[in-house]
Backbone atoms as SQL, in Angstrom:
CREATE TABLE atoms (id INTEGER PRIMARY KEY, chain TEXT, resi INTEGER, resn TEXT, atom TEXT, x REAL, y REAL, z REAL);
INSERT INTO atoms VALUES
  (1, 'A', 1, 'UNK', 'N', 19.870, 17.227, -45.116),
  (2, 'A', 1, 'UNK', 'CA', 18.343, 17.642, -44.277),
  (3, 'A', 1, 'UNK', 'C', 18.054, 19.021, -45.051),
  (4, 'A', 2, 'UNK', 'N', 17.062, 19.484, -44.943),
  (5, 'A', 2, 'UNK', 'CA', 16.259, 20.335, -45.880),
  (6, 'A', 2, 'UNK', 'C', 16.592, 21.637, -44.529),
  (7, 'A', 3, 'UNK', 'N', 17.275, 22.794, -45.261),
  (8, 'A', 3, 'UNK', 'CA', 17.498, 24.158, -44.491),
  (9, 'A', 3, 'UNK', 'C', 15.799, 24.639, -44.285),
  (10, 'A', 4, 'UNK', 'N', 15.140, 24.418, -45.356),
  (11, 'A', 4, 'UNK', 'CA', 14.005, 25.043, -45.121),
  (12, 'A', 4, 'UNK', 'C', 12.697, 24.614, -43.978),
  (13, 'A', 5, 'UNK', 'N', 13.263, 23.430, -43.542),
  (14, 'A', 5, 'UNK', 'CA', 12.145, 22.927, -42.566),
  (15, 'A', 5, 'UNK', 'C', 12.228, 23.300, -41.430),
  (16, 'A', 6, 'UNK', 'N', 11.014, 23.652, -40.563),
  (17, 'A', 6, 'UNK', 'CA', 11.408, 24.432, -39.354),
  (18, 'A', 6, 'UNK', 'C', 10.560, 23.134, -38.221),
  (19, 'A', 7, 'UNK', 'N', 11.076, 23.103, -37.212),
  (20, 'A', 7, 'UNK', 'CA', 10.630, 22.238, -36.315),
  (21, 'A', 7, 'UNK', 'C', 9.327, 22.636, -35.926),
  (22, 'A', 8, 'UNK', 'N', 8.015, 21.726, -35.624),
  (23, 'A', 8, 'UNK', 'CA', 6.979, 21.999, -34.941),
  (24, 'A', 8, 'UNK', 'C', 7.177, 22.071, -33.640),
  (25, 'A', 9, 'UNK', 'N', 6.868, 23.113, -32.808),
  (26, 'A', 9, 'UNK', 'CA', 6.713, 23.250, -31.516),
  (27, 'A', 9, 'UNK', 'C', 5.939, 22.341, -30.874),
  (28, 'A', 10, 'UNK', 'N', 6.247, 21.802, -29.563),
  (29, 'A', 10, 'UNK', 'CA', 5.777, 20.731, -28.846),
  (30, 'A', 10, 'UNK', 'C', 4.405, 21.061, -28.485),
  (31, 'A', 11, 'UNK', 'N', 3.751, 21.988, -28.377),
  (32, 'A', 11, 'UNK', 'CA', 2.407, 22.521, -27.900),
  (33, 'A', 11, 'UNK', 'C', 1.837, 22.258, -29.186),
  (34, 'A', 12, 'UNK', 'N', 2.192, 22.141, -30.402),
  (35, 'A', 12, 'UNK', 'CA', 1.451, 21.793, -31.272),
  (36, 'A', 12, 'UNK', 'C', 1.162, 20.449, -31.757),
  (37, 'A', 13, 'UNK', 'N', 1.999, 19.837, -31.334),
  (38, 'A', 13, 'UNK', 'CA', 2.079, 18.056, -31.393),
  (39, 'A', 13, 'UNK', 'C', 1.334, 17.209, -30.237),
  (40, 'A', 14, 'UNK', 'N', -0.004, 17.326, -30.366),
  (41, 'A', 14, 'UNK', 'CA', -1.009, 16.699, -29.329),
  (42, 'A', 14, 'UNK', 'C', -0.129, 15.240, -29.210),
  (43, 'A', 15, 'UNK', 'N', -0.220, 14.678, -30.237),
  (44, 'A', 15, 'UNK', 'CA', 0.013, 13.239, -29.972),
  (45, 'A', 15, 'UNK', 'C', 1.461, 12.717, -29.247),
  (46, 'A', 16, 'UNK', 'N', 2.440, 13.548, -29.352),
  (47, 'A', 16, 'UNK', 'CA', 3.705, 13.618, -28.258),
  (48, 'A', 16, 'UNK', 'C', 3.288, 13.568, -26.904),
  (49, 'A', 17, 'UNK', 'N', 2.300, 14.642, -26.488),
  (50, 'A', 17, 'UNK', 'CA', 1.967, 14.804, -25.196),
  (51, 'A', 17, 'UNK', 'C', 1.555, 13.378, -24.320),
  (52, 'A', 18, 'UNK', 'N', 0.925, 12.235, -25.120),
  (53, 'A', 18, 'UNK', 'CA', 0.685, 10.927, -24.962),
  (54, 'A', 18, 'UNK', 'C', 1.896, 10.624, -24.629),
  (55, 'A', 19, 'UNK', 'N', 2.949, 10.292, -25.456),
  (56, 'A', 19, 'UNK', 'CA', 4.072, 9.698, -25.004),
  (57, 'A', 19, 'UNK', 'C', 4.989, 10.417, -24.090),
  (58, 'A', 20, 'UNK', 'N', 4.885, 11.559, -23.895),
  (59, 'A', 20, 'UNK', 'CA', 5.343, 12.195, -22.457),
  (60, 'A', 20, 'UNK', 'C', 4.584, 11.876, -21.103),
  (61, 'A', 21, 'UNK', 'N', 3.480, 11.564, -21.445),
  (62, 'A', 21, 'UNK', 'CA', 2.492, 11.345, -20.022),
  (63, 'A', 21, 'UNK', 'C', 2.569, 9.474, -19.824),
  (64, 'A', 22, 'UNK', 'N', 2.870, 8.833, -20.958),
  (65, 'A', 22, 'UNK', 'CA', 2.800, 7.591, -20.757),
  (66, 'A', 22, 'UNK', 'C', 3.990, 7.100, -20.217),
  (67, 'A', 23, 'UNK', 'N', 5.427, 7.289, -20.654),
  (68, 'A', 23, 'UNK', 'CA', 6.298, 6.485, -19.886),
  (69, 'A', 23, 'UNK', 'C', 6.615, 7.007, -18.364),
  (70, 'A', 24, 'UNK', 'N', 6.237, 8.566, -17.962),
  (71, 'A', 24, 'UNK', 'CA', 6.753, 8.530, -16.635),
  (72, 'A', 24, 'UNK', 'C', 5.426, 8.457, -15.541),
  (73, 'A', 25, 'UNK', 'N', 4.537, 7.956, -16.192),
  (74, 'A', 25, 'UNK', 'CA', 3.419, 7.210, -15.190),
  (75, 'A', 25, 'UNK', 'C', 3.723, 5.631, -15.336),
  (76, 'A', 26, 'UNK', 'N', 4.237, 5.109, -16.402),
  (77, 'A', 26, 'UNK', 'CA', 4.740, 3.536, -16.117),
  (78, 'A', 26, 'UNK', 'C', 6.006, 3.302, -15.666),
  (79, 'A', 27, 'UNK', 'N', 6.842, 4.519, -15.454),
  (80, 'A', 27, 'UNK', 'CA', 7.947, 4.208, -14.543),
  (81, 'A', 27, 'UNK', 'C', 7.287, 4.681, -13.084),
  (82, 'A', 28, 'UNK', 'N', 6.712, 5.327, -13.005),
  (83, 'A', 28, 'UNK', 'CA', 6.263, 5.389, -11.326),
  (84, 'A', 28, 'UNK', 'C', 5.428, 4.185, -11.099),
  (85, 'A', 29, 'UNK', 'N', 4.352, 3.608, -12.000),
  (86, 'A', 29, 'UNK', 'CA', 3.855, 2.347, -11.255),
  (87, 'A', 29, 'UNK', 'C', 4.539, 1.283, -11.268),
  (88, 'A', 30, 'UNK', 'N', 5.250, 0.934, -12.347),
  (89, 'A', 30, 'UNK', 'CA', 6.159, -0.331, -12.293),
  (90, 'A', 30, 'UNK', 'C', 7.021, -0.214, -11.088),
  (91, 'A', 31, 'UNK', 'N', 7.757, 0.883, -10.920),
  (92, 'A', 31, 'UNK', 'CA', 8.902, 0.676, -9.714),
  (93, 'A', 31, 'UNK', 'C', 8.098, 0.744, -8.491),
  (94, 'A', 32, 'UNK', 'N', 7.352, 1.570, -8.165),
  (95, 'A', 32, 'UNK', 'CA', 6.909, 1.771, -6.904),
  (96, 'A', 32, 'UNK', 'C', 5.672, 0.588, -6.574),
  (97, 'A', 33, 'UNK', 'N', 4.799, 0.101, -7.582),
  (98, 'A', 33, 'UNK', 'CA', 4.145, -0.780, -7.132),
  (99, 'A', 33, 'UNK', 'C', 4.825, -2.217, -7.431),
  (100, 'A', 34, 'UNK', 'N', 5.041, -2.752, -8.696),
  (101, 'A', 34, 'UNK', 'CA', 5.207, -4.095, -9.003),
  (102, 'A', 34, 'UNK', 'C', 6.531, -4.370, -8.718),
  (103, 'A', 35, 'UNK', 'N', 7.761, -3.429, -8.982),
  (104, 'A', 35, 'UNK', 'CA', 9.047, -4.038, -8.501),
  (105, 'A', 35, 'UNK', 'C', 9.111, -3.961, -6.908),
  (106, 'A', 36, 'UNK', 'N', 8.436, -2.857, -6.435),
  (107, 'A', 36, 'UNK', 'CA', 8.898, -2.963, -4.721),
  (108, 'A', 36, 'UNK', 'C', 8.064, -4.229, -3.902),
  (109, 'A', 37, 'UNK', 'N', 7.201, -4.851, -4.903),
  (110, 'A', 37, 'UNK', 'CA', 6.205, -5.778, -4.209),
  (111, 'A', 37, 'UNK', 'C', 7.141, -6.786, -4.169),
  (112, 'A', 38, 'UNK', 'N', 8.155, -7.243, -4.990),
  (113, 'A', 38, 'UNK', 'CA', 8.890, -8.343, -5.255),
  (114, 'A', 38, 'UNK', 'C', 9.885, -8.575, -4.060),
  (115, 'A', 39, 'UNK', 'N', 10.500, -7.318, -3.746),
  (116, 'A', 39, 'UNK', 'CA', 11.379, -7.199, -2.762),
  (117, 'A', 39, 'UNK', 'C', 10.965, -7.869, -1.016),
  (118, 'A', 40, 'UNK', 'N', 9.636, -7.240, -0.351),
  (119, 'A', 40, 'UNK', 'CA', 9.576, -8.262, 0.896),
  (120, 'A', 40, 'UNK', 'C', 8.974, -9.506, 0.671),
  (121, 'A', 41, 'UNK', 'N', 8.238, -10.027, -0.799),
  (122, 'A', 41, 'UNK', 'CA', 7.647, -11.294, -0.848),
  (123, 'A', 41, 'UNK', 'C', 8.370, -12.243, -1.908),
  (124, 'A', 42, 'UNK', 'N', 9.305, -13.097, -1.171),
  (125, 'A', 42, 'UNK', 'CA', 10.356, -13.830, -2.224),
  (126, 'A', 42, 'UNK', 'C', 9.436, -14.989, -2.360),
  (127, 'A', 43, 'UNK', 'N', 8.268, -15.414, -1.446),
  (128, 'A', 43, 'UNK', 'CA', 7.564, -16.552, -1.987),
  (129, 'A', 43, 'UNK', 'C', 6.220, -16.337, -1.292),
  (130, 'A', 44, 'UNK', 'N', 5.588, -16.373, -2.755),
  (131, 'A', 44, 'UNK', 'CA', 4.159, -16.202, -2.874),
  (132, 'A', 44, 'UNK', 'C', 2.963, -16.951, -2.175),
  (133, 'A', 45, 'UNK', 'N', 3.675, -18.180, -1.912),
  (134, 'A', 45, 'UNK', 'CA', 2.599, -19.282, -1.279),
  (135, 'A', 45, 'UNK', 'C', 2.661, -19.046, 0.085),
  (136, 'A', 46, 'UNK', 'N', 3.678, -18.043, 0.722),
  (137, 'A', 46, 'UNK', 'CA', 3.584, -18.140, 2.086),
  (138, 'A', 46, 'UNK', 'C', 4.366, -16.742, 2.420),
  (139, 'A', 47, 'UNK', 'N', 3.371, -15.672, 2.844),
  (140, 'A', 47, 'UNK', 'CA', 3.850, -14.382, 2.876),
  (141, 'A', 47, 'UNK', 'C', 2.901, -13.880, 4.302),
  (142, 'A', 48, 'UNK', 'N', 3.358, -12.638, 4.451),
  (143, 'A', 48, 'UNK', 'CA', 2.378, -11.584, 5.371),
  (144, 'A', 48, 'UNK', 'C', 2.333, -10.479, 4.414),
  (145, 'A', 49, 'UNK', 'N', 1.317, -9.765, 4.385),
  (146, 'A', 49, 'UNK', 'CA', 1.273, -8.476, 3.423),
  (147, 'A', 49, 'UNK', 'C', 2.299, -7.669, 3.767),
  (148, 'A', 50, 'UNK', 'N', 2.752, -6.807, 2.915),
  (149, 'A', 50, 'UNK', 'CA', 3.823, -5.660, 3.341),
  (150, 'A', 50, 'UNK', 'C', 2.734, -4.149, 3.578),
  (151, 'A', 51, 'UNK', 'N', 3.632, -3.447, 4.295),
  (152, 'A', 51, 'UNK', 'CA', 2.810, -1.907, 4.172),
  (153, 'A', 51, 'UNK', 'C', 2.662, -1.493, 2.866),
  (154, 'A', 52, 'UNK', 'N', 3.469, -1.503, 1.795),
  (155, 'A', 52, 'UNK', 'CA', 3.582, -1.219, 0.372),
  (156, 'A', 52, 'UNK', 'C', 3.816, -2.043, -0.121),
  (157, 'A', 53, 'UNK', 'N', 3.393, -2.551, -1.425),
  (158, 'A', 53, 'UNK', 'CA', 1.955, -1.610, -1.970),
  (159, 'A', 53, 'UNK', 'C', 0.766, -2.261, -1.151),
  (160, 'A', 54, 'UNK', 'N', -0.234, -1.529, -1.583),
  (161, 'A', 54, 'UNK', 'CA', -1.477, -1.990, -0.588),
  (162, 'A', 54, 'UNK', 'C', -2.287, -3.506, -1.141),
  (163, 'A', 55, 'UNK', 'N', -2.758, -4.203, -0.214),
  (164, 'A', 55, 'UNK', 'CA', -3.043, -5.591, -0.391),
  (165, 'A', 55, 'UNK', 'C', -3.875, -5.678, -1.621),
  (166, 'A', 56, 'UNK', 'N', -4.793, -5.078, -2.088),
  (167, 'A', 56, 'UNK', 'CA', -5.232, -5.371, -3.622),
  (168, 'A', 56, 'UNK', 'C', -4.327, -5.353, -4.504),
  (169, 'A', 57, 'UNK', 'N', -3.065, -4.699, -4.449),
  (170, 'A', 57, 'UNK', 'CA', -2.290, -4.445, -5.708),
  (171, 'A', 57, 'UNK', 'C', -1.556, -5.858, -5.701),
  (172, 'A', 58, 'UNK', 'N', -1.229, -6.268, -4.125),
  (173, 'A', 58, 'UNK', 'CA', -0.107, -7.541, -4.395),
  (174, 'A', 58, 'UNK', 'C', -1.100, -8.743, -4.905),
  (175, 'A', 59, 'UNK', 'N', -2.471, -8.763, -4.357),
  (176, 'A', 59, 'UNK', 'CA', -3.443, -9.689, -4.768),
  (177, 'A', 59, 'UNK', 'C', -3.693, -9.628, -6.379),
  (178, 'A', 60, 'UNK', 'N', -3.926, -8.449, -6.758),
  (179, 'A', 60, 'UNK', 'CA', -3.642, -8.314, -8.480),
  (180, 'A', 60, 'UNK', 'C', -2.637, -9.135, -8.997),
  (181, 'A', 61, 'UNK', 'N', -1.381, -8.667, -8.571),
  (182, 'A', 61, 'UNK', 'CA', -0.106, -8.928, -9.057),
  (183, 'A', 61, 'UNK', 'C', 0.253, -10.448, -8.742),
  (184, 'A', 62, 'UNK', 'N', -0.270, -11.289, -7.724),
  (185, 'A', 62, 'UNK', 'CA', -0.053, -12.403, -7.782),
  (186, 'A', 62, 'UNK', 'C', -1.119, -13.318, -8.714),
  (187, 'A', 63, 'UNK', 'N', -2.444, -12.607, -8.890),
  (188, 'A', 63, 'UNK', 'CA', -3.213, -13.348, -9.346),
  (189, 'A', 63, 'UNK', 'C', -2.999, -12.996, -10.931),
  (190, 'A', 64, 'UNK', 'N', -2.307, -12.167, -11.664),
  (191, 'A', 64, 'UNK', 'CA', -1.801, -11.926, -12.844),
  (192, 'A', 64, 'UNK', 'C', -0.537, -13.142, -13.291),
  (193, 'A', 65, 'UNK', 'N', 0.206, -12.937, -12.311),
  (194, 'A', 65, 'UNK', 'CA', 1.286, -14.035, -12.447),
  (195, 'A', 65, 'UNK', 'C', 0.709, -15.468, -12.333),
  (196, 'A', 66, 'UNK', 'N', -0.068, -16.043, -11.672),
  (197, 'A', 66, 'UNK', 'CA', -0.601, -17.215, -11.648),
  (198, 'A', 66, 'UNK', 'C', -1.186, -17.635, -12.879),
  (199, 'A', 67, 'UNK', 'N', -1.857, -16.646, -13.642),
  (200, 'A', 67, 'UNK', 'CA', -2.917, -16.763, -14.590),
  (201, 'A', 67, 'UNK', 'C', -2.226, -16.455, -15.906),
  (202, 'A', 68, 'UNK', 'N', -1.637, -15.465, -16.335),
  (203, 'A', 68, 'UNK', 'CA', -1.059, -15.040, -17.473),
  (204, 'A', 68, 'UNK', 'C', 0.413, -15.214, -17.781),
  (205, 'A', 69, 'UNK', 'N', 1.249, -14.982, -16.619),
  (206, 'A', 69, 'UNK', 'CA', 2.888, -14.729, -16.852),
  (207, 'A', 69, 'UNK', 'C', 3.755, -15.921, -16.622),
  (208, 'A', 70, 'UNK', 'N', 3.279, -17.078, -15.914),
  (209, 'A', 70, 'UNK', 'CA', 4.272, -18.180, -15.828),
  (210, 'A', 70, 'UNK', 'C', 2.996, -19.267, -16.447),
  (211, 'A', 71, 'UNK', 'N', 3.816, -20.315, -17.050),
  (212, 'A', 71, 'UNK', 'CA', 3.019, -21.558, -17.191),
  (213, 'A', 71, 'UNK', 'C', 2.895, -22.448, -15.941),
  (214, 'A', 72, 'UNK', 'N', 1.362, -23.034, -16.071),
  (215, 'A', 72, 'UNK', 'CA', 0.785, -24.025, -15.069),
  (216, 'A', 72, 'UNK', 'C', 2.267, -24.912, -14.560),
  (217, 'A', 73, 'UNK', 'N', 3.133, -25.241, -15.371),
  (218, 'A', 73, 'UNK', 'CA', 3.767, -26.283, -14.696),
  (219, 'A', 73, 'UNK', 'C', 5.092, -26.104, -13.698),
  (220, 'A', 74, 'UNK', 'N', 4.905, -24.501, -13.614),
  (221, 'A', 74, 'UNK', 'CA', 6.190, -23.694, -13.010),
  (222, 'A', 74, 'UNK', 'C', 5.959, -24.038, -11.528),
  (223, 'A', 75, 'UNK', 'N', 6.974, -24.355, -10.592),
  (224, 'A', 75, 'UNK', 'CA', 6.714, -24.659, -9.220),
  (225, 'A', 75, 'UNK', 'C', 6.825, -23.453, -8.464),
  (226, 'A', 76, 'UNK', 'N', 6.870, -22.296, -8.705),
  (227, 'A', 76, 'UNK', 'CA', 7.024, -20.914, -8.213),
  (228, 'A', 76, 'UNK', 'C', 6.598, -19.925, -9.227),
  (229, 'A', 77, 'UNK', 'N', 5.536, -19.707, -9.404),
  (230, 'A', 77, 'UNK', 'CA', 4.607, -19.244, -10.463),
  (231, 'A', 77, 'UNK', 'C', 5.182, -17.740, -10.509),
  (232, 'A', 78, 'UNK', 'N', 4.952, -16.789, -9.190),
  (233, 'A', 78, 'UNK', 'CA', 5.402, -15.325, -9.576),
  (234, 'A', 78, 'UNK', 'C', 6.836, -15.333, -8.818),
  (235, 'A', 79, 'UNK', 'N', 7.493, -16.231, -8.510),
  (236, 'A', 79, 'UNK', 'CA', 8.944, -16.029, -7.980),
  (237, 'A', 79, 'UNK', 'C', 9.872, -15.871, -8.926),
  (238, 'A', 80, 'UNK', 'N', 9.808, -14.366, -9.655),
  (239, 'A', 80, 'UNK', 'CA', 11.091, -13.923, -10.434),
  (240, 'A', 80, 'UNK', 'C', 11.892, -13.183, -9.866),
  (241, 'A', 81, 'UNK', 'N', 13.353, -13.581, -10.035),
  (242, 'A', 81, 'UNK', 'CA', 13.961, -13.090, -9.051),
  (243, 'A', 81, 'UNK', 'C', 14.298, -11.256, -9.622),
  (244, 'A', 82, 'UNK', 'N', 14.644, -10.555, -8.434),
  (245, 'A', 82, 'UNK', 'CA', 14.784, -9.320, -8.392),
  (246, 'A', 82, 'UNK', 'C', 15.875, -8.573, -8.984),
  (247, 'A', 83, 'UNK', 'N', 15.832, -7.711, -9.746),
  (248, 'A', 83, 'UNK', 'CA', 17.014, -7.687, -10.605),
  (249, 'A', 83, 'UNK', 'C', 18.551, -7.535, -9.381);
């Protein structure tokens, strides 16, 4: 390592701020919206809406799971096991 090199302060690294904002926001969104939705709804074909996440978010996750995340031949398209 070159001893003449000086670290660039974080305030001057604008692109790094995008990473610092991206990961905590995704951690919050995935944890408190997507993962929490899987706990009270084990069967997406027969359920009542939980208090959290909001109904619109639950509908969005189920729609995405039916359309994009699982093959059409899957018998339970949105039923992935909770970790």
